[in-house]
C-alpha positions in Angstrom: -20.0 4.7 53.7 -23.7 5.4 53.0 -24.4 2.4 50.8 -23.8 -1.1 52.1 -21.9 -3.3 49.6 -21.5 -7.0 49.5 -17.7 -7.5 49.8 -18.0 -11.0 48.3 -18.7 -9.5 44.8 -16.5 -7.0 42.9 -17.2 -3.7 44.6 -16.8 -1.6 41.4 -19.6 -3.6 39.7 -21.8 -3.0 42.7 -21.1 0.7 42.6 -21.9 0.7 38.8 -25.2 -0.9 39.6 -26.0 1.7 42.3 -25.2 4.6 39.9 -27.2 2.9 37.1 -30.2 2.6 39.5 -29.9 6.3 40.4 -29.9 7.2 36.7 -32.9 4.9 36.1 -34.9 6.3 39.0 -34.2 9.9 38.2 -31.9 10.7 41.1 -29.4 11.6 38.4 -31.5 12.8 35.5 -30.1 13.3 31.9 -27.5 16.0 31.9 -27.1 15.9 35.7 -23.5 15.7 37.1 -22.7 12.4 38.6 -20.3 12.2 41.6 -16.6 12.7 40.9 -13.9 10.1 41.7 -13.3 11.9 45.1 -17.0 11.9 45.9 -17.5 8.2 44.9 -14.4 7.3 46.9 -15.8 9.0 50.0 -19.4 7.8 49.6 -18.5 4.1 49.1 -15.2 4.0 51.1 -13.2 2.8 48.1 -9.9 3.7 46.5 -9.7 6.4 43.8 -8.7 3.7 41.3 -11.9 1.8 42.0 -14.0 5.0 41.6 -12.1 5.7 38.3 -13.0 2.2 37.1 -16.7 2.8 37.8 -16.7 6.0 35.8 -14.7 4.5 33.0 -17.2 1.6 32.8 -20.2 3.9 32.8 -18.6 6.0 30.1 -17.8 2.9 27.9 -21.4 1.8 28.3 -22.6 5.2 27.1 -24.4 5.9 30.4 -22.3 9.0 31.2 -20.1 11.5 29.3 -17.1 13.6 30.5 -16.8 17.3 29.8 -13.3 18.4 30.3 -13.0 20.9 33.2 -16.7 20.4 34.1 -17.2 16.9 35.3 -19.1 13.7 34.3 -22.7 13.9 33.3 -25.6 11.5 32.5 -25.8 10.9 28.8 -28.9 11.3 26.7 -30.4 7.8 26.0 -29.7 8.2 22.3 -26.1 9.3 22.8 
């Protein structure tokens, strides 16, 4: 696990915050692919269901969009 997480708070929320920070600081610019469920699971040492919850939350918030067969990408701010 490359990112230390506080196991006293919901892990999925902490991962959401990490991804949102990466979007904000340009690590993941608009239209960039964000890590997949498998990649998030490996990076943060969490179950696939936790990683799916992270991506679902980011999508519901409008931060990312999914393109079938291609992956999940950072949304345009106006999207």
